[in-house]
TORPA-4810 file (N, C-alpha, C, O; in nm, 3 decimals):
<nodes>
NODE_1_1.439_4.035_-0.178_1.511_4.006_-0.374_1.398_3.880_-0.409_1.327_3.807_-0.339_X
NODE_2_1.421_3.896_-0.555_1.325_3.763_-0.640_1.404_3.682_-0.645_1.357_3.598_-0.720_X
NODE_3_1.505_3.648_-0.610_1.639_3.499_-0.645_1.557_3.453_-0.431_1.524_3.344_-0.385_X
NODE_4_1.556_3.577_-0.374_1.564_3.508_-0.226_1.406_3.441_-0.216_1.383_3.345_-0.143_X
NODE_5_1.303_3.506_-0.300_1.217_3.439_-0.250_1.193_3.329_-0.344_1.122_3.245_-0.289_X
NODE_6_1.219_3.300_-0.449_1.241_3.160_-0.514_1.301_3.073_-0.448_1.244_2.965_-0.441_X
NODE_7_1.398_3.083_-0.396_1.470_3.008_-0.288_1.367_2.952_-0.128_1.366_2.844_-0.070_X
NODE_8_1.290_3.086_-0.100_1.216_3.027_-0.066_1.092_2.915_-0.099_1.076_2.811_-0.036_X
NODE_9_1.041_2.943_-0.168_0.945_2.900_-0.274_0.945_2.729_-0.276_0.861_2.640_-0.267_X
NODE_10_1.130_2.743_-0.297_1.187_2.618_-0.340_1.222_2.588_-0.230_1.311_2.671_-0.213_X
NODE_11_1.219_2.525_-0.134_1.175_2.546_0.010_1.101_2.457_0.054_1.114_2.341_0.094_X
NODE_12_0.992_2.554_0.036_0.875_2.492_0.071_0.818_2.410_0.026_0.744_2.328_0.079_X
NODE_13_0.859_2.431_-0.121_0.777_2.285_-0.118_0.841_2.168_-0.153_0.793_2.064_-0.199_X
NODE_14_1.015_2.213_-0.111_1.028_2.048_-0.057_1.011_1.973_0.100_1.044_1.867_0.153_X
NODE_15_0.941_2.093_0.134_0.910_2.034_0.261_0.800_1.956_0.219_0.807_1.846_0.274_X
NODE_16_0.669_1.969_0.120_0.586_1.930_0.124_0.578_1.791_0.015_0.474_1.739_-0.028_X
NODE_17_0.757_1.738_-0.022_0.778_1.663_-0.075_0.760_1.557_-0.021_0.839_1.556_0.074_X
NODE_18_0.670_1.412_-0.023_0.693_1.279_0.029_0.825_1.216_0.100_0.936_1.218_0.048_X
NODE_19_0.799_1.166_0.213_0.953_1.060_0.244_0.973_0.978_0.243_1.013_0.954_0.129_X
NODE_20_0.975_0.870_0.315_0.964_0.729_0.374_0.865_0.701_0.290_0.782_0.789_0.269_X
NODE_21_0.852_0.556_0.219_0.772_0.460_0.225_0.684_0.375_0.338_0.676_0.253_0.327_X
NODE_22_0.633_0.427_0.421_0.561_0.363_0.525_0.496_0.238_0.523_0.480_0.170_0.624_X
NODE_23_0.460_0.206_0.414_0.405_0.106_0.395_0.499_-0.048_0.436_0.617_-0.025_0.409_X
NODE_24_0.483_-0.179_0.487_0.514_-0.283_0.493_0.511_-0.371_0.361_0.406_-0.386_0.300_X
NODE_25_0.627_-0.427_0.320_0.590_-0.521_0.184_0.534_-0.427_0.099_0.415_-0.458_0.105_X
NODE_26_0.542_-0.314_0.010_0.449_-0.238_-0.046_0.439_-0.337_-0.176_0.333_-0.336_-0.240_X
NODE_27_0.512_-0.395_-0.204_0.595_-0.447_-0.318_0.529_-0.609_-0.338_0.542_-0.649_-0.453_X
NODE_28_0.470_-0.694_-0.257_0.397_-0.746_-0.213_0.489_-0.888_-0.293_0.445_-0.986_-0.353_X
NODE_29_0.610_-0.852_-0.266_0.749_-0.948_-0.284_0.772_-1.070_-0.169_0.824_-1.181_-0.179_X
NODE_30_0.723_-1.016_-0.080_0.729_-1.142_0.103_0.608_-1.191_0.122_0.506_-1.134_0.160_X
NODE_31_0.629_-1.323_0.086_0.529_-1.386_0.144_0.525_-1.541_0.186_0.624_-1.600_0.145_X
NODE_32_0.439_-1.618_0.254_0.548_-1.752_0.306_0.499_-1.811_0.198_0.415_-1.771_0.117_X
NODE_33_0.595_-1.970_0.205_0.584_-2.049_0.097_0.388_-2.126_0.028_0.352_-2.231_0.082_X
NODE_34_0.333_-2.090_-0.033_0.228_-2.127_-0.068_0.070_-2.019_-0.093_-0.045_-2.047_-0.125_X
NODE_35_0.147_-1.881_-0.057_0.059_-1.805_0.043_-0.066_-1.780_-0.071_-0.058_-1.893_-0.120_X
NODE_36_-0.155_-1.727_-0.134_-0.210_-1.655_-0.214_-0.231_-1.455_-0.179_-0.283_-1.370_-0.251_X
NODE_37_-0.181_-1.445_-0.077_-0.207_-1.295_-0.017_-0.069_-1.245_0.049_-0.016_-1.318_0.133_X
NODE_38_-0.019_-1.144_0.018_0.119_-1.111_0.040_0.130_-1.113_0.211_0.027_-1.096_0.276_X
NODE_39_0.266_-1.135_0.282_0.244_-1.105_0.387_0.238_-0.982_0.451_0.338_-0.912_0.436_X
NODE_40_0.137_-0.933_0.528_0.129_-0.822_0.663_0.018_-0.761_0.535_-0.006_-0.644_0.567_X
NODE_41_-0.032_-0.784_0.447_-0.180_-0.746_0.395_-0.286_-0.876_0.382_-0.256_-0.994_0.368_X
NODE_42_-0.413_-0.821_0.390_-0.566_-0.902_0.398_-0.663_-0.823_0.317_-0.662_-0.700_0.307_X
NODE_43_-0.751_-0.910_0.258_-0.815_-0.888_0.187_-0.980_-0.903_0.250_-1.024_-1.002_0.309_X
NODE_44_-1.051_-0.778_0.220_-1.207_-0.799_0.279_-1.305_-0.719_0.174_-1.306_-0.620_0.100_X
NODE_45_-1.381_-0.819_0.214_-1.522_-0.748_0.103_-1.667_-0.815_0.197_-1.664_-0.934_0.229_X
NODE_46_-1.791_-0.724_0.238_-1.920_-0.743_0.223_-1.956_-0.867_0.203_-1.883_-0.921_0.120_X
NODE_47_-2.032_-0.929_0.241_-2.156_-1.071_0.159_-2.165_-1.063_0.067_-2.182_-0.945_0.039_X
NODE_48_-2.164_-1.148_-0.050_-2.206_-1.155_-0.216_-2.109_-1.200_-0.250_-2.094_-1.318_-0.281_X
NODE_49_-1.975_-1.065_-0.250_-1.868_-1.076_-0.341_-1.782_-1.192_-0.305_-1.766_-1.218_-0.186_X
NODE_50_-1.738_-1.248_-0.379_-1.645_-1.354_-0.362_-1.495_-1.312_-0.459_-1.487_-1.272_-0.575_X
NODE_51_-1.384_-1.341_-0.353_-1.248_-1.283_-0.379_-1.189_-1.423_-0.427_-1.237_-1.527_-0.381_X
NODE_52_-1.081_-1.427_-0.524_-0.998_-1.538_-0.575_-0.842_-1.458_-0.507_-0.791_-1.386_-0.592_X
NODE_53_-0.798_-1.461_-0.433_-0.623_-1.413_-0.418_-0.541_-1.511_-0.455_-0.515_-1.629_-0.433_X
NODE_54_-0.510_-1.425_-0.515_-0.290_-1.485_-0.573_-0.168_-1.435_-0.607_-0.183_-1.337_-0.681_X
NODE_55_-0.065_-1.457_-0.587_0.017_-1.348_-0.615_0.098_-1.424_-0.774_0.145_-1.537_-0.786_X
NODE_56_0.091_-1.326_-0.868_0.178_-1.362_-0.942_0.238_-1.263_-0.980_0.223_-1.148_-0.938_X
NODE_57_0.341_-1.317_-1.098_0.469_-1.226_-1.150_0.443_-1.088_-1.195_0.375_-1.088_-1.298_X
NODE_58_0.473_-0.980_-1.155_0.468_-0.855_-1.204_0.517_-0.794_-1.333_0.635_-0.783_-1.368_X
NODE_59_0.398_-0.751_-1.405_0.459_-0.700_-1.547_0.485_-0.599_-1.507_0.520_-0.523_-1.597_X
NODE_60_0.486_-0.546_-1.389_0.528_-0.335_-1.379_0.701_-0.426_-1.330_0.785_-0.417_-1.419_X
NODE_61_0.729_-0.477_-1.248_0.815_-0.458_-1.216_0.862_-0.688_-1.258_0.789_-0.774_-1.208_X
NODE_62_0.959_-0.718_-1.329_0.981_-0.802_-1.372_1.078_-0.911_-1.308_1.121_-1.014_-1.359_X
NODE_63_1.107_-0.842_-1.142_1.176_-0.972_-1.088_1.124_-0.990_-0.926_1.176_-1.034_-0.823_X
NODE_64_0.974_-0.924_-0.967_0.858_-0.919_-0.828_0.782_-0.993_-0.856_0.793_-1.078_-0.944_X
NODE_65_0.661_-0.967_-0.764_0.503_-0.969_-0.793_0.400_-0.878_-0.734_0.390_-0.785_-0.655_X
NODE_66_0.335_-0.945_-0.804_0.219_-0.831_-0.776_0.101_-0.915_-0.673_0.122_-1.030_-0.633_X
NODE_67_-0.005_-0.849_-0.645_-0.109_-0.879_-0.539_-0.227_-0.882_-0.659_-0.285_-0.781_-0.697_X
NODE_68_-0.252_-1.023_-0.714_-0.404_-1.010_-0.756_-0.551_-1.077_-0.746_-0.563_-1.198_-0.765_X
NODE_69_-0.651_-1.003_-0.720_-0.758_-1.097_-0.724_-0.880_-1.078_-0.786_-0.942_-0.973_-0.805_X
NODE_70_-0.907_-1.198_-0.817_-0.994_-1.235_-0.872_-1.152_-1.184_-0.791_-1.187_-1.185_-0.673_X
NODE_71_-1.200_-1.157_-0.876_-1.336_-1.067_-0.824_-1.476_-1.049_-0.912_-1.490_-0.989_-1.018_X
NODE_72_-1.586_-1.128_-0.824_-1.733_-1.193_-0.857_-1.841_-1.110_-0.761_-1.869_-1.117_-0.641_X
NODE_73_-1.863_-1.072_-0.814_-2.040_-1.105_-0.719_-2.049_-0.855_-0.669_-2.132_-0.816_-0.587_X
NODE_74_-1.980_-0.781_-0.720_-1.957_-0.674_-0.775_-2.092_-0.592_-0.768_-2.166_-0.605_-0.865_X
NODE_75_-2.127_-0.524_-0.682_-2.266_-0.425_-0.733_-2.201_-0.321_-0.674_-2.093_-0.310_-0.618_X
NODE_76_-2.339_-0.209_-0.712_-2.290_-0.041_-0.707_-2.284_-0.007_-0.586_-2.270_0.110_-0.549_X
NODE_77_-2.296_-0.136_-0.489_-2.296_-0.095_-0.315_-2.192_-0.178_-0.221_-2.197_-0.167_-0.098_X
NODE_78_-2.094_-0.265_-0.289_-2.036_-0.368_-0.267_-1.884_-0.360_-0.333_-1.864_-0.312_-0.445_X
NODE_79_-1.788_-0.410_-0.256_-1.632_-0.389_-0.303_-1.561_-0.484_-0.259_-1.606_-0.577_-0.191_X
NODE_80_-1.417_-0.468_-0.299_-1.320_-0.568_-0.245_-1.225_-0.506_-0.203_-1.142_-0.473_-0.288_X
NODE_81_-1.201_-0.469_-0.066_-1.073_-0.438_-0.045_-0.918_-0.492_-0.005_-0.899_-0.581_0.078_X
NODE_82_-0.837_-0.440_-0.062_-0.670_-0.457_-0.051_-0.621_-0.329_0.086_-0.607_-0.207_0.079_X
NODE_83_-0.607_-0.423_0.200_-0.551_-0.348_0.277_-0.445_-0.433_0.363_-0.438_-0.556_0.361_X
NODE_84_-0.332_-0.313_0.469_-0.264_-0.360_0.553_-0.354_-0.401_0.643_-0.452_-0.337_0.681_X
NODE_85_-0.308_-0.546_0.691_-0.328_-0.625_0.836_-0.344_-0.530_0.906_-0.310_-0.419_0.866_X
NODE_86_-0.397_-0.547_1.026_-0.375_-0.451_1.103_-0.261_-0.406_1.257_-0.254_-0.307_1.330_X
NODE_87_-0.173_-0.562_1.249_-0.015_-0.527_1.332_-0.006_-0.424_1.237_-0.051_-0.320_1.286_X
NODE_88_0.032_-0.410_1.122_0.090_-0.372_1.019_0.063_-0.261_0.999_0.151_-0.203_0.935_X
NODE_89_-0.020_-0.201_1.024_-0.114_-0.026_0.997_0.040_0.041_1.018_0.135_0.010_1.091_X
NODE_90_0.015_0.158_0.908_0.176_0.247_0.978_0.143_0.358_1.093_0.041_0.428_1.094_X
NODE_91_0.247_0.360_1.191_0.213_0.466_1.289_0.175_0.601_1.210_0.186_0.591_1.088_X
NODE_92_0.130_0.734_1.264_0.112_0.865_1.253_0.050_0.910_1.351_0.007_0.842_1.445_X
NODE_93_0.037_1.058_1.335_0.027_1.130_1.459_-0.040_1.265_1.416_-0.025_1.293_1.297_X
NODE_94_-0.107_1.348_1.486_-0.138_1.414_1.451_-0.100_1.585_1.423_-0.031_1.656_1.496_X
NODE_95_-0.159_1.618_1.312_-0.099_1.707_1.242_0.023_1.692_1.194_0.124_1.761_1.207_X
NODE_96_-0.004_1.555_1.115_0.082_1.559_1.002_0.038_1.509_0.840_0.026_1.387_0.834_X
NODE_97_0.024_1.547_0.770_-0.050_1.539_0.649_0.041_1.378_0.568_0.152_1.328_0.586_X
NODE_98_-0.079_1.339_0.476_-0.057_1.188_0.366_0.012_1.221_0.260_0.032_1.340_0.235_X
NODE_99_0.068_1.104_0.165_-0.037_1.074_0.045_0.030_0.914_0.011_0.132_0.846_0.020_X
NODE_100_-0.109_0.917_-0.034_-0.093_0.775_-0.038_-0.117_0.733_-0.229_-0.181_0.802_-0.309_X
NODE_101_-0.062_0.637_-0.252_-0.056_0.584_-0.417_-0.004_0.380_-0.453_0.052_0.288_-0.394_X
NODE_102_-0.060_0.405_-0.563_-0.065_0.263_-0.571_-0.054_0.231_-0.744_-0.085_0.324_-0.819_X
NODE_103_-0.026_0.147_-0.782_-0.022_0.119_-0.912_-0.145_-0.008_-0.903_-0.155_-0.098_-0.819_X
NODE_104_-0.238_0.023_-1.029_-0.342_-0.089_-1.067_-0.328_-0.156_-1.209_-0.253_-0.114_-1.298_X
NODE_105_-0.407_-0.262_-1.219_-0.411_-0.223_-1.378_-0.485_-0.400_-1.338_-0.465_-0.479_-1.245_X
NODE_106_-0.573_-0.404_-1.458_-0.686_-0.497_-1.494_-0.744_-0.474_-1.571_-0.713_-0.423_-1.679_X
NODE_107_-0.936_-0.536_-1.494_-1.066_-0.559_-1.613_-1.118_-0.465_-1.660_-1.237_-0.453_-1.633_X
NODE_108_-1.066_-0.379_-1.734_-1.131_-0.251_-1.822_-1.304_-0.288_-1.843_-1.361_-0.369_-1.915_X
NODE_109_-1.385_-0.131_-1.688_-1.517_-0.186_-1.648_-1.550_-0.205_-1.549_-1.665_-0.231_-1.513_X
NODE_110_-1.411_-0.193_-1.455_-1.378_-0.182_-1.319_-1.318_-0.099_-1.258_-1.214_-0.063_-1.313_X
NODE_111_-1.350_-0.037_-1.131_-1.324_0.096_-1.070_-1.212_0.066_-0.981_-1.200_-0.047_-0.934_X
NODE_112_-1.103_0.190_-0.944_-0.993_0.117_-0.860_-1.034_0.273_-0.779_-1.040_0.374_-0.849_X
NODE_113_-1.062_0.281_-0.622_-1.055_0.409_-0.534_-0.991_0.376_-0.401_-1.010_0.268_-0.343_X
NODE_114_-0.883_0.516_-0.334_-0.802_0.479_-0.242_-0.906_0.568_-0.136_-0.966_0.675_-0.146_X
NODE_115_-0.895_0.492_-0.058_-0.881_0.581_0.060_-0.770_0.579_0.223_-0.692_0.485_0.237_X
NODE_116_-0.776_0.658_0.299_-0.677_0.679_0.447_-0.798_0.752_0.505_-0.870_0.845_0.468_X
NODE_117_-0.783_0.629_0.670_-0.876_0.655_0.787_-0.755_0.698_0.878_-0.646_0.642_0.861_X
NODE_118_-0.774_0.807_0.985_-0.716_0.795_1.066_-0.776_0.684_1.167_-0.884_0.629_1.144_X
NODE_119_-0.708_0.658_1.267_-0.731_0.554_1.398_-0.668_0.594_1.486_-0.556_0.642_1.470_X
NODE_120_-0.753_0.579_1.652_-0.681_0.571_1.758_-0.646_0.491_1.854_-0.730_0.402_1.856_X
NODE_121_-0.543_0.469_1.960_-0.530_0.351_2.035_-0.626_0.261_2.060_-0.590_0.145_2.079_X
NODE_122_-0.733_0.284_2.063_-0.835_0.135_2.053_-0.883_0.162_1.912_-1.001_0.196_1.903_X
NODE_123_-0.813_0.152_1.799_-0.808_0.101_1.687_-0.930_0.159_1.566_-0.934_0.121_1.448_X
NODE_124_-1.020_0.255_1.629_-1.137_0.359_1.596_-1.127_0.442_1.499_-1.020_0.499_1.477_X
NODE_125_-1.237_0.462_1.425_-1.183_0.505_1.280_-1.207_0.694_1.350_-1.291_0.723_1.436_X
NODE_126_-1.130_0.775_1.298_-1.157_0.899_1.326_-1.199_1.045_1.199_-1.263_1.150_1.201_X
NODE_127_-1.109_0.956_1.091_-1.174_1.053_0.979_-1.160_0.955_0.848_-1.115_0.841_0.839_X
NODE_128_-1.195_1.011_0.785_-1.162_0.890_0.588_-1.144_1.041_0.507_-1.188_1.156_0.511_X
NODE_129_-1.087_0.989_0.461_-1.091_1.071_0.315_-1.057_0.985_0.201_-0.967_0.902_0.203_X
NODE_130_-1.133_1.008_0.102_-1.222_0.935_-0.037_-1.142_1.004_-0.186_-1.148_1.116_-0.237_X
NODE_131_-1.085_0.908_-0.214_-1.046_0.930_-0.348_-1.144_0.923_-0.476_-1.221_0.828_-0.460_X
NODE_132_-1.164_0.980_-0.576_-1.239_0.968_-0.698_-1.210_0.797_-0.734_-1.144_0.733_-0.653_X
NODE_133_-1.247_0.749_-0.823_-1.323_0.689_-0.887_-1.157_0.708_-1.018_-1.125_0.807_-1.083_X
NODE_134_-1.092_0.578_-1.011_-1.058_0.574_-1.125_-1.075_0.390_-1.219_-1.042_0.277_-1.180_X
NODE_135_-1.122_0.424_-1.310_-1.178_0.331_-1.474_-1.013_0.255_-1.476_-0.926_0.328_-1.523_X
NODE_136_-0.984_0.159_-1.445_-0.917_0.061_-1.435_-0.902_-0.023_-1.566_-0.993_-0.091_-1.613_X
NODE_137_-0.787_-0.011_-1.615_-0.707_-0.017_-1.803_-0.661_-0.216_-1.749_-0.651_-0.280_-1.645_X
NODE_138_-0.646_-0.242_-1.906_-0.554_-0.357_-1.892_-0.375_-0.320_-1.841_-0.298_-0.404_-1.794_X
NODE_139_-0.334_-0.139_-1.874_-0.228_-0.106_-1.812_-0.193_-0.068_-1.729_-0.270_0.011_-1.674_X
NODE_140_-0.069_-0.092_-1.664_-0.062_0.007_-1.511_-0.069_0.118_-1.514_0.011_0.176_-1.588_X
NODE_141_-0.160_0.193_-1.440_-0.167_0.296_-1.360_-0.131_0.365_-1.265_-0.082_0.291_-1.180_X
NODE_142_-0.127_0.503_-1.224_-0.073_0.515_-1.072_-0.149_0.579_-1.039_-0.155_0.680_-1.109_X
NODE_143_-0.269_0.573_-0.907_-0.334_0.652_-0.851_-0.300_0.682_-0.702_-0.246_0.613_-0.617_X
NODE_144_-0.344_0.789_-0.701_-0.285_0.863_-0.549_-0.357_0.925_-0.475_-0.471_0.906_-0.517_X
NODE_145_-0.360_0.987_-0.392_-0.457_1.033_-0.312_-0.417_1.158_-0.165_-0.394_1.075_-0.077_X
NODE_146_-0.410_1.214_-0.138_-0.348_1.310_-0.066_-0.397_1.375_0.008_-0.459_1.467_-0.045_X
NODE_147_-0.404_1.372_0.173_-0.456_1.432_0.267_-0.413_1.555_0.343_-0.349_1.563_0.448_X
NODE_148_-0.467_1.658_0.258_-0.384_1.767_0.310_-0.409_1.857_0.427_-0.327_1.939_0.469_X
NODE_149_-0.560_1.828_0.490_-0.574_1.882_0.654_-0.460_1.763_0.732_-0.438_1.644_0.712_X
NODE_150_-0.413_1.848_0.811_-0.357_1.781_0.938_-0.445_1.681_0.987_-0.566_1.693_1.007_X
NODE_151_-0.357_1.561_1.009_-0.410_1.513_1.067_-0.480_1.499_1.272_-0.422_1.524_1.378_X
NODE_152_-0.622_1.450_1.242_-0.660_1.501_1.396_-0.604_1.494_1.529_-0.500_1.428_1.525_X
NODE_153_-0.625_1.525_1.617_-0.581_1.467_1.778_-0.619_1.336_1.768_-0.687_1.279_1.682_X
NODE_154_-0.553_1.283_1.895_-0.567_1.103_1.901_-0.504_1.007_1.774_-0.477_0.888_1.790_X
NODE_155_-0.488_1.073_1.659_-0.450_0.963_1.588_-0.327_0.939_1.603_-0.236_1.020_1.618_X
NODE_156_-0.320_0.750_1.596_-0.191_0.723_1.627_-0.156_0.595_1.493_-0.059_0.520_1.494_X
NODE_157_-0.207_0.596_1.442_-0.208_0.516_1.315_-0.298_0.552_1.194_-0.387_0.635_1.209_X
NODE_158_-0.274_0.483_1.058_-0.345_0.494_0.907_-0.338_0.415_0.812_-0.242_0.372_0.747_X
NODE_159_-0.485_0.391_0.807_-0.513_0.254_0.743_-0.563_0.287_0.586_-0.672_0.325_0.545_X
NODE_160_-0.449_0.258_0.520_-0.480_0.297_0.394_-0.524_0.179_0.342_-0.492_0.073_0.395_X
NODE_161_-0.636_0.185_0.180_-0.671_0.113_0.113_-0.651_0.110_-0.002_-0.584_0.190_-0.066_X
NODE_162_-0.727_-0.014_-0.055_-0.770_0.029_-0.203_-0.855_-0.078_-0.229_-0.842_-0.195_-0.192_X
NODE_163_-0.964_-0.012_-0.313_-1.103_-0.046_-0.295_-1.096_-0.091_-0.412_-1.015_-0.040_-0.489_X
NODE_164_-1.165_-0.178_-0.448_-1.219_-0.241_-0.619_-1.363_-0.210_-0.625_-1.433_-0.254_-0.534_X
NODE_165_-1.422_-0.135_-0.729_-1.546_-0.115_-0.697_-1.583_-0.134_-0.865_-1.510_-0.088_-0.953_X
NODE_166_-1.742_-0.231_-0.900_-1.789_-0.229_-1.001_-1.828_-0.092_-1.121_-1.889_0.010_-1.091_X
NODE_167_-1.789_-0.117_-1.216_-1.841_0.021_-1.343_-1.929_-0.063_-1.436_-2.044_-0.095_-1.405_X
NODE_168_-1.881_-0.091_-1.533_-1.951_-0.149_-1.651_-1.946_-0.282_-1.639_-2.001_-0.353_-1.724_X
NODE_169_-1.870_-0.341_-1.520_-1.905_-0.499_-1.547_-1.856_-0.533_-1.352_-1.774_-0.477_-1.278_X
NODE_170_-1.942_-0.635_-1.333_-1.956_-0.708_-1.203_-1.865_-0.756_-1.117_-1.857_-0.749_-0.995_X
NODE_171_-1.761_-0.833_-1.241_-1.679_-0.940_-1.231_-1.577_-0.919_-1.323_-1.614_-0.900_-1.439_X
NODE_172_-1.428_-0.917_-1.296_-1.308_-0.939_-1.268_-1.180_-0.937_-1.222_-1.177_-0.946_-1.099_X
NODE_173_-1.072_-0.929_-1.273_-0.929_-0.963_-1.207_-0.895_-0.792_-1.181_-0.931_-0.702_-1.257_X
NODE_174_-0.801_-0.771_-1.026_-0.767_-0.657_-1.037_-0.591_-0.702_-0.980_-0.559_-0.797_-0.908_X
NODE_175_-0.514_-0.611_-1.034_-0.361_-0.661_-0.945_-0.313_-0.497_-0.917_-0.360_-0.403_-0.980_X
NODE_176_-0.219_-0.486_-0.821_-0.163_-0.452_-0.775_-0.023_-0.424_-0.710_0.049_-0.514_-0.665_X
NODE_177_0.014_-0.270_-0.710_0.178_-0.342_-0.712_0.251_-0.170_-0.697_0.250_-0.077_-0.778_X
NODE_178_0.320_-0.181_-0.540_0.430_-0.091_-0.598_0.321_0.050_-0.496_0.284_0.160_-0.536_X
NODE_179_0.298_-0.014_-0.368_0.194_0.069_-0.304_0.287_0.153_-0.246_0.401_0.126_-0.283_X
NODE_180_0.278_0.247_-0.166_0.335_0.424_-0.144_0.248_0.457_-0.072_0.129_0.462_-0.103_X
NODE_181_0.312_0.494_0.071_0.233_0.541_0.204_0.342_0.695_0.225_0.452_0.646_0.198_X
NODE_182_0.363_0.813_0.250_0.459_0.948_0.222_0.405_1.046_0.354_0.313_1.126_0.340_X
NODE_183_0.450_1.033_0.436_0.412_1.149_0.484_0.477_1.310_0.362_0.560_1.302_0.271_X
NODE_184_0.404_1.431_0.407_0.363_1.536_0.306_0.271_1.486_0.179_0.228_1.377_0.141_X
NODE_185_0.264_1.616_0.138_0.095_1.604_0.032_0.175_1.634_-0.096_0.132_1.720_-0.174_X
NODE_186_0.313_1.555_-0.128_0.314_1.559_-0.307_0.438_1.410_-0.331_0.560_1.400_-0.323_X
NODE_187_0.334_1.322_-0.361_0.407_1.211_-0.425_0.507_1.198_-0.514_0.507_1.242_-0.629_X
NODE_188_0.633_1.109_-0.434_0.767_1.095_-0.510_0.732_0.980_-0.586_0.621_0.929_-0.572_X
NODE_189_0.824_0.931_-0.674_0.905_0.828_-0.751_0.898_0.719_-0.643_0.898_0.752_-0.524_X
NODE_190_0.893_0.603_-0.678_0.886_0.507_-0.621_0.972_0.462_-0.570_1.077_0.446_-0.633_X
NODE_191_0.961_0.420_-0.422_1.108_0.360_-0.311_1.033_0.215_-0.201_0.932_0.193_-0.134_X
NODE_192_1.123_0.167_-0.230_1.049_0.072_-0.126_1.053_0.103_0.009_1.074_0.218_0.048_X
NODE_193_1.032_0.001_0.089_0.994_0.046_0.232_1.090_0.040_0.363_1.072_-0.066_0.424_X
NODE_194_1.174_0.112_0.414_1.266_0.113_0.464_1.228_-0.055_0.601_1.311_-0.137_0.642_X
NODE_195_1.096_-0.047_0.629_1.052_-0.156_0.742_1.089_-0.288_0.658_1.133_-0.392_0.708_X
NODE_196_1.068_-0.273_0.550_1.075_-0.431_0.466_1.232_-0.536_0.452_1.260_-0.655_0.461_X
NODE_197_1.307_-0.405_0.423_1.408_-0.408_0.378_1.500_-0.438_0.483_1.588_-0.520_0.457_X
NODE_198_1.496_-0.371_0.630_1.492_-0.385_0.784_1.497_-0.522_0.765_1.611_-0.561_0.739_X
NODE_199_1.416_-0.605_0.768_1.352_-0.685_0.838_1.419_-0.847_0.755_1.449_-0.961_0.789_X
NODE_200_1.413_-0.753_0.616_1.485_-0.895_0.528_1.618_-0.871_0.553_1.686_-0.941_0.477_X
NODE_201_1.694_-0.793_0.637_1.828_-0.848_0.614_1.809_-0.878_0.747_1.886_-0.972_0.766_X
NODE_202_1.740_-0.848_0.873_1.758_-0.944_1.015_1.716_-1.058_0.996_1.762_-1.136_1.080_X
NODE_203_1.617_-1.128_0.887_1.594_-1.227_0.842_1.728_-1.309_0.791_1.747_-1.424_0.831_X
NODE_204_1.789_-1.266_0.733_1.877_-1.328_0.687_1.996_-1.379_0.744_2.060_-1.483_0.725_X
NODE_205_2.016_-1.253_0.838_2.145_-1.229_0.927_2.139_-1.364_1.030_2.244_-1.425_1.048_X
NODE_206_2.013_-1.410_1.097_1.928_-1.515_1.169_1.935_-1.665_1.057_1.968_-1.768_1.116_X
NODE_207_1.906_-1.679_0.905_1.909_-1.782_0.839_2.066_-1.767_0.838_2.125_-1.872_0.863_X
NODE_208_2.158_-1.638_0.809_2.311_-1.692_0.837_2.393_-1.773_0.924_2.456_-1.878_0.916_X
NODE_209_2.354_-1.642_1.051_2.396_-1.731_1.165_2.343_-1.893_1.203_2.427_-1.965_1.257_X
NODE_210_2.223_-1.943_1.181_2.162_-2.052_1.164_2.284_-2.126_1.123_2.334_-2.213_1.194_X
NODE_211_2.314_-2.104_1.051_2.394_-2.204_0.863_2.509_-2.236_0.985_2.538_-2.337_1.049_X
NODE_212_2.566_-2.068_0.982_2.702_-2.111_1.006_2.728_-2.216_1.117_2.810_-2.308_1.111_X
NODE_213_2.634_-2.184_1.230_2.652_-2.312_1.375_2.661_-2.452_1.311_2.757_-2.528_1.315_X
NODE_214_2.505_-2.476_1.234_2.537_-2.577_1.196_2.645_-2.644_1.100_2.664_-2.765_1.085_X
NODE_215_2.696_-2.560_1.051_2.871_-2.589_0.979_2.970_-2.624_1.099_3.044_-2.723_1.101_X
NODE_216_2.961_-2.542_1.183_3.083_-2.538_1.278_3.036_-2.725_1.357_3.104_-2.827_1.373_X
NODE_217_2.896_-2.695_1.387_2.893_-2.848_1.462_2.955_-2.951_1.373_3.043_-3.023_1.421_X
NODE_218_2.912_-2.969_1.222_2.918_-3.035_1.153_3.107_-3.068_1.183_3.160_-3.176_1.211_X
NODE_219_3.166_-2.948_1.166_3.329_-2.984_1.159_3.327_-3.056_1.303_3.297_-3.176_1.296_X
NODE_220_3.355_-3.002_1.442_3.340_-3.066_1.488_3.321_-3.185_1.546_3.284_-3.192_1.663_X
</nodes>
């Protein structure tokens, strides 16, 4: 029936909707004291590009931070990458599909571009999916990239990259916030990472245990 077909279509579409956020520290709020790059993240660029990284108060999330890069020396063939540290690459498996998204703002005249690389057990790149250029403006905008084709055999991890490129200018600043990597081909609204939340709870529990131990010792 028409109703049955509608339900089937809805169920199929729901199956394509993105799941949990697999990025560690996706809102850049976790960082060591005095750090300029958020915990679990790194920046990379070819020779000639100068990066000054900093963590700033986010104007997208008033209670959180954004990862900022002041970049100079960009050319049509060079760039600045913001990506998870190798130890924090999200796990993946053959046959899965992924959707990657991030919020970005910065100096007009710069461009943002998303990449998704599949990695094998030797950390070699198997495939690369490249997003379109997005012209950066002073306002926050969400950019996204979907890998519609199933991941290849031997995939064990996925490397999500946010790349800053030159446009009409070769220098400026860029800020990122609320990065999200999900299984599925349709991005959902922002959600924090369960990995970050779980590690935060563990750290708080350890701190509480240590404090309780010191208080008990003092009372004795």
